[in-house]
C-alpha positions in Angstrom: 0.0 0.0 0.0 1.5 3.3 -1.1 1.4 6.4 1.0 -0.4 9.6 -0.2 3.0 11.4 -0.7 4.2 8.5 -2.9 1.1 8.6 -5.1 1.4 12.3 -5.3 5.0 12.2 -6.3 4.3 9.6 -8.9 1.3 11.6 -10.3 3.5 14.7 -10.6 6.2 12.9 -12.5 3.8 11.0 -14.8 3.0 12.5 -18.3 -0.6 13.6 -18.7 -2.7 11.4 -21.0 -6.0 12.4 -22.5 -8.8 10.5 -21.1 -6.7 8.8 -18.4 -6.8 10.0 -14.8 -3.7 9.1 -12.7 -4.7 7.4 -9.4 -2.5 9.9 -7.5 -4.5 12.8 -9.1 -7.8 11.2 -8.0 -6.4 10.6 -4.6 -5.3 14.2 -4.3 -8.8 15.4 -5.1 -10.3 12.8 -2.6 -8.0 14.4 0.0 -9.1 17.9 -0.9 -12.8 16.9 -0.6 -12.3 16.0 3.1 -9.6 18.6 4.0 -11.4 21.7 2.9 -15.2 22.7 3.0 -16.6 23.4 -0.5 -17.4 26.9 -1.7 -14.1 28.4 -0.6 -13.0 30.9 -3.2 -9.3 31.2 -2.4 -8.8 27.5 -2.1 -10.4 26.8 -5.4 -8.2 29.4 -7.0 -5.1 27.9 -5.5 -5.9 24.4 -6.8 -6.7 25.9 -10.2 -3.4 27.7 -10.3 -1.0 25.0 -9.2 -3.1 21.9 -9.9 -4.6 19.5 -7.3 -1.5 17.3 -6.9 0.8 20.2 -6.2 -1.8 21.9 -4.0 -2.0 18.9 -1.8 1.8 18.4 -1.6 2.2 22.0 -0.5 -0.6 21.9 2.0 0.8 18.6 3.5 4.3 20.1 3.6 3.2 23.4 5.1 4.7 25.3 2.1 1.3 26.7 0.9 0.6 30.4 1.5 -0.5 31.0 5.1 -4.0 32.2 4.0 -4.5 28.9 2.2 -3.1 26.8 5.0 -5.5 28.4 7.4 -8.4 27.2 5.3 -7.3 23.5 5.9 -6.1 23.9 9.5 -5.7 20.6 11.5 -7.1 18.5 8.6 -3.8 18.9 6.7 -2.2 16.3 8.9 -4.8 13.6 8.3 -5.2 11.2 5.4 -8.4 9.1 4.9 -8.3 8.9 1.2 -7.9 5.2 0.8 -10.6 4.6 3.4 -13.0 7.1 1.7 -12.4 5.4 -1.7 -12.9 1.9 -0.3 -16.0 3.0 1.6 -17.4 4.6 -1.6 -16.7 1.3 -3.6 -18.6 -0.7 -1.0 -21.8 1.3 -1.5 -21.5 1.5 -5.2 -20.1 5.0 -5.4 -17.2 6.6 -7.1 -15.2 9.8 -7.0 -15.7 11.9 -10.1 -13.1 14.5 -10.8 -12.9 17.4 -13.4 -10.3 15.3 -15.4 -13.0 12.5 -16.0 -14.8 12.4 -19.3 -18.1 12.2 -17.3 -17.5 15.5 -15.5 -20.4 17.8 -16.4 -18.1 20.6 -17.4 -20.5 22.4 -19.7 -23.2 22.7 -17.0 -20.8 23.8 -14.3 -19.0 26.3 -16.5 -21.3 29.1 -15.2 -19.7 28.5 -11.7 -16.3 29.0 -13.2 -17.4 32.2 -14.8 -19.0 33.4 -11.5 -16.0 32.7 -9.3 -13.8 34.7 -11.6 -15.7 37.8 -10.7 -15.0 37.3 -6.9 -12.7 40.0 -5.4 -9.1 39.2 -4.6 -9.2 40.0 -0.9 -11.1 37.5 1.3 -12.8 40.2 3.3 -14.5 41.4 0.2 -15.5 38.0 -1.1 -19.0 36.5 -0.9 -19.7 34.3 2.1 -18.8 30.7 1.6 -22.3 29.5 2.0 -23.4 31.8 -0.9 -20.4 31.9 -3.1 -20.8 30.4 -6.5 -17.7 28.2 -6.6 -17.2 25.1 -8.8 -16.7 21.8 -7.0 -13.3 20.3 -6.7 -14.6 16.8 -6.9 -18.0 15.0 -6.7 -18.8 11.7 -4.9 -21.4 10.0 -7.1 -23.5 6.9 -6.3 -25.3 5.1 -9.1 -24.5 3.6 -12.5 -25.8 6.5 -14.6 -23.5 9.1 -16.1 -23.8 12.5 -14.4 -22.9 14.5 -17.6 -25.8 12.8 -19.5 -28.4 13.2 -16.7 -27.3 16.9 -16.2 -27.7 17.8 -19.9 -31.5 17.9 -19.8 -32.2 18.5 -16.2 -34.5 20.9 -14.1 -34.3 21.5 -10.4 -37.5 21.2 -8.5 -37.2 22.5 -4.9 -39.4 23.7 -2.1 -40.4 23.5 1.5 -39.7 20.5 3.7 -42.9 21.2 5.8 -45.0 21.2 2.6 -48.7 21.1 2.1 -50.7 18.4 0.3 -51.1 20.9 -2.5 -47.4 21.5 -2.8 -46.5 17.8 -2.8 -49.2 17.0 -5.4 -47.8 19.7 -7.7 -44.3 18.7 -7.2 -45.1 15.0 -7.9 -47.0 15.9 -11.0 -44.1 18.1 -12.3 -41.6 15.4 -11.6 -43.7 12.7 -13.3 -44.5 14.9 -16.4 -40.8 16.1 -16.8 -39.7 12.5 -16.5 -42.1 11.5 -19.2 -40.7 14.2 -21.5 -37.1 12.8 -21.0 -36.0 15.5 -18.5 -34.1 14.7 -15.3 -35.4 16.1 -12.0 -32.7 17.3 -9.7 -33.4 18.1 -6.0 -32.0 17.8 -2.6 -33.6 14.6 -1.3 -35.3 16.2 1.7 -38.8 15.6 3.0 -41.6 17.5 1.4 -41.3 19.0 -2.0 -37.9 17.4 -2.8 -39.1 13.9 -2.0 -42.4 14.4 -3.9 -40.5 15.6 -7.1 -38.0 12.6 -6.9 -40.9 10.2 -6.5 -42.8 11.7 -9.3 -39.9 11.2 -11.6 -39.3 7.6 -10.5 -43.0 6.8 -11.0 -42.5 7.8 -14.6 -39.7 5.4 -14.9 -37.1 8.3 -15.3 -33.9 8.8 -13.5 -33.6 11.5 -11.0 -30.6 13.1 -9.1 -30.4 14.0 -5.4 -27.7 16.4 -4.4 -26.9 15.7 -0.7 -25.3 17.7 2.1 -23.7 14.6 3.5 -21.9 11.4 2.4 -23.7 9.4 -0.4 -23.6 6.4 1.9 -25.4 8.1 4.7 -29.1 8.6 4.0 -30.4 11.9 5.4 -33.1 12.3 6.3 -33.2 8.6 7.5 -36.9 8.4 6.6 -36.0 8.8 2.9 -33.5 5.8 3.0 -35.7 3.7 0.7 -36.1 6.6 -1.7 -32.3 7.2 -1.9 -31.9 3.4 -2.6 -34.4 3.7 -5.5 -32.7 6.9 -6.8 -29.3 5.2 -6.8 -30.7 2.3 -8.9 -31.8 4.4 -11.9 -30.4 7.9 -11.2 -27.6 9.3 -9.0 -26.8 10.5 -5.5 -24.3 13.3 -5.6 -22.3 15.0 -2.9 -19.1 17.1 -2.5 -18.4 15.5 0.9 -16.8 12.1 1.3 -18.6 9.0 2.5 -19.5 9.1 6.2 -19.7 12.9 6.4 -22.5 14.4 8.5 -25.2 16.7 7.2 -24.1 19.8 9.0 -26.4 22.8 8.8 -24.1 25.0 6.8 -23.7 22.3 4.2 -27.2 22.6 3.1 -26.7 26.2 2.1 -23.4 25.4 0.3 -24.9 22.5 -1.8 -27.7 24.7 -3.1 -25.3 26.2 -5.7 -24.8 22.7 -7.1 -28.5 22.1 -7.5 -28.7 25.4 -9.4 -25.5 24.9 -11.4 -26.1 21.4 -12.6 -29.5 22.2 -14.1 -30.9 24.3 -17.0 -33.4 26.1 -14.6 -34.9 25.9 -11.1 -38.7 25.5 -10.2 -39.8 26.6 -6.8 -43.0 24.9 -5.8 -43.4 26.1 -2.2 -41.2 28.3 -0.1 -41.6 30.2 3.1 -40.3 33.8 3.6 -36.9 32.5 4.4 -36.0 29.1 2.8 -33.3 27.1 1.1 -35.5 26.9 -2.0 -35.3 30.7 -2.3 -31.6 30.5 -1.8 -31.4 28.0 -4.7 -33.5 30.3 -6.9 -31.2 33.2 -6.3 -28.2 31.1 -7.1 -29.8 30.1 -10.3 -30.6 33.7 -11.2 -27.0 34.7 -10.6 -25.8 31.9 -12.9 -28.1 33.2 -15.7 -30.5 30.2 -15.4 -34.2 30.6 -15.6 -36.2 30.7 -12.4 -39.7 29.4 -12.4 -42.3 29.6 -9.6 -45.5 27.7 -8.9 -48.0 30.1 -7.2 -49.9 29.1 -4.2 -52.8 30.5 -2.1 -52.1 34.1 -1.0 -53.1 33.1 2.5 -50.5 30.3 2.7 -47.2 31.0 4.6 -45.6 28.3 2.6 -46.1 30.2 -0.6 -44.9 33.6 0.7 -41.4 33.0 -0.7 -42.8 32.0 -4.1 -44.8 35.2 -4.4 -41.9 37.3 -3.3 -39.7 35.7 -6.0 -42.4 36.6 -8.6 -42.5 40.2 -7.3 -38.8 40.6 -7.4 -37.9 42.1 -10.8 -34.2 41.3 -10.4 -34.9 37.6 -10.3 -37.2 37.7 -13.3 -39.0 34.6 -12.2 -41.7 33.1 -14.5 -44.9 31.7 -13.3 -45.5 28.1 -14.3 -48.2 25.6 -13.6 -47.3 22.7 -15.9 -44.3 20.6 -17.0 -44.9 21.9 -20.5 -44.4 25.5 -19.4 -41.2 24.5 -17.5 -39.8 22.8 -20.6 -40.6 25.9 -22.7 -38.6 28.0 -20.4 -35.5 25.8 -20.3 -35.7 23.9 -23.6 -34.6 24.7 -27.2 -36.0 27.8 -28.8 -38.8 27.1 -31.2 -38.8 23.4 -30.4 -39.9 22.9 -26.8 -42.9 25.2 -26.9 -45.8 24.7 -24.6 -49.1 24.1 -26.4 -51.8 26.9 -26.1 -54.2 26.5 -23.2 -57.2 24.5 -24.2 -60.5 26.3 -23.6 -63.8 24.5 -23.5 -65.9 24.9 -26.6 -69.2 26.9 -26.3 -72.2 27.0 -28.6 -71.8 30.8 -28.4 -68.4 30.7 -30.1 -68.5 32.2 -33.5 -71.9 33.9 -33.1 -72.3 37.3 -34.9 -72.9 40.4 -32.9 -76.6 40.4 -33.9 -77.0 36.7 -32.9 -75.4 37.3 -29.5 -77.8 40.3 -28.8 -80.9 38.3 -29.9 -79.8 35.4 -27.8 -79.3 37.6 -24.7 -82.8 39.1 -25.3 -84.6 35.7 -25.2 -86.4 35.0 -21.9 -85.9 31.9 -19.9 -89.5 30.8 -19.4 -92.2 32.3 -21.7 -91.8 32.7 -25.4 -91.9 36.1 -27.0 -92.4 37.3 -30.5 -89.6 38.3 -33.0 -90.9 41.9 -32.7 -90.3 41.9 -29.0 -86.9 40.4 -29.4 -86.0 43.1 -32.0 -86.9 45.8 -29.6 -84.8 44.2 -26.8 -81.9 43.5 -29.0 -82.0 46.9 -30.7 -82.1 45.5 -34.3 -84.6 45.0 -37.1 -87.1 42.3 -37.1 -85.7 40.9 -40.3 -82.3 40.4 -38.5 -84.1 38.5 -35.7 -85.8 36.2 -38.2 -82.5 35.7 -40.0 -80.6 34.5 -36.9 -83.3 32.5 -35.1 -83.1 29.4 -37.2 -79.3 29.1 -36.7 -79.8 29.6 -33.0 -82.4 26.9 -32.9 -80.2 24.5 -34.9 -77.4 25.2 -32.3 -79.8 24.2 -29.5 -79.7 27.7 -28.0 -83.4 28.7 -28.5 -86.7 26.9 -29.0 -90.2 27.7 -30.3 -92.9 27.2 -27.7 -95.8 27.6 -30.0 -96.4 31.1 -28.9 -92.9 32.6 -29.2 -89.2 32.1 -28.7 -87.2 31.4 -25.5 -83.9 30.1 -24.4 -83.6 26.3 -24.8 -83.1 24.5 -21.4 -79.6 23.2 -20.8 -79.0 19.5 -21.7 -79.4 17.0 -19.0 -76.1 15.3 -17.8 -75.7 11.7 -18.7 -77.5 9.3 -16.4 -79.9 12.0 -15.1 -83.5 11.1 -14.5 -85.9 12.1 -17.2 
């Protein structure tokens, strides 16, 4: 068994080969995933400048800049890379790195652009829980390819303490998006997240859960069976190695991944302050569409949704169906939502005179054409011209003494 330093030295000396990831490089990124918390601007820039292998060598040797060493702290002395990789293998997971062909580089490029705009001085940078920083590596559990699932994906997020209305809508959206060949991405939590995942699975479609803990550690535990199903056909994704706990700040950090991996974010239910709102704001900053499902104005669970719709900076779009979601994130001119179907009415297509005559007809007693002409404000000849057509349409009837409105048809099965 080789040490971490030996693998790093071997990786530094080995020539780079396209499509081949040296084990030492993968081990370096595995070490970084445990040594530093994701979302750290300076650490990501350091790794991008010197490379992951050299970054780990300097951090381990204590030769990295003091500001970078302080981001790792006491973790620099430890090495659990082999244990992490074995633990991942036992649960059917793997470590995905940017050097892999499967890495969703195109989808995550917006994060690279965003982090380039961060100030140089740490005191001026965005807080780590809100910073748009690309991941250094991703622990992925499941047989599917992340780049393929992310290519046509939509985030569906919302409240954990959701209502029956919200869970119904999220489940329908997940199912309809899955039927259309789109991947639903969410956080695997109770409430809206779980409903969206289950809707996609019910359609026989893969779904992706981005976790705030290790992919071998189901959280919440009540969704353990759901995570097992997701891993069978979709993916469980995390920036943290196997075994890591779902600490509170990690939920905020992972929201940028949900927004970054997808083409757009749908918020189904969100309170005034919620993680779903945070994900929507991350999507907006990345230039991705933000879509919102409206709720009752009296519901506290929809306050955040309505605030997003009112915020002109976010530019959120109101959606109610999966077709409208696909129209917002799909290809221009190809993924258009069909026009809203309106029920046909016998009044459709009637002329102005016919409408006025129809409105002039009484409900009970029949009246003469002359009386209809006075009520409708037209000539008697106009009344006589439109009455036959109205009768054929089943709108009026002759009583023997005059014309009146025809009674509405009885529903099927009604008593005569």
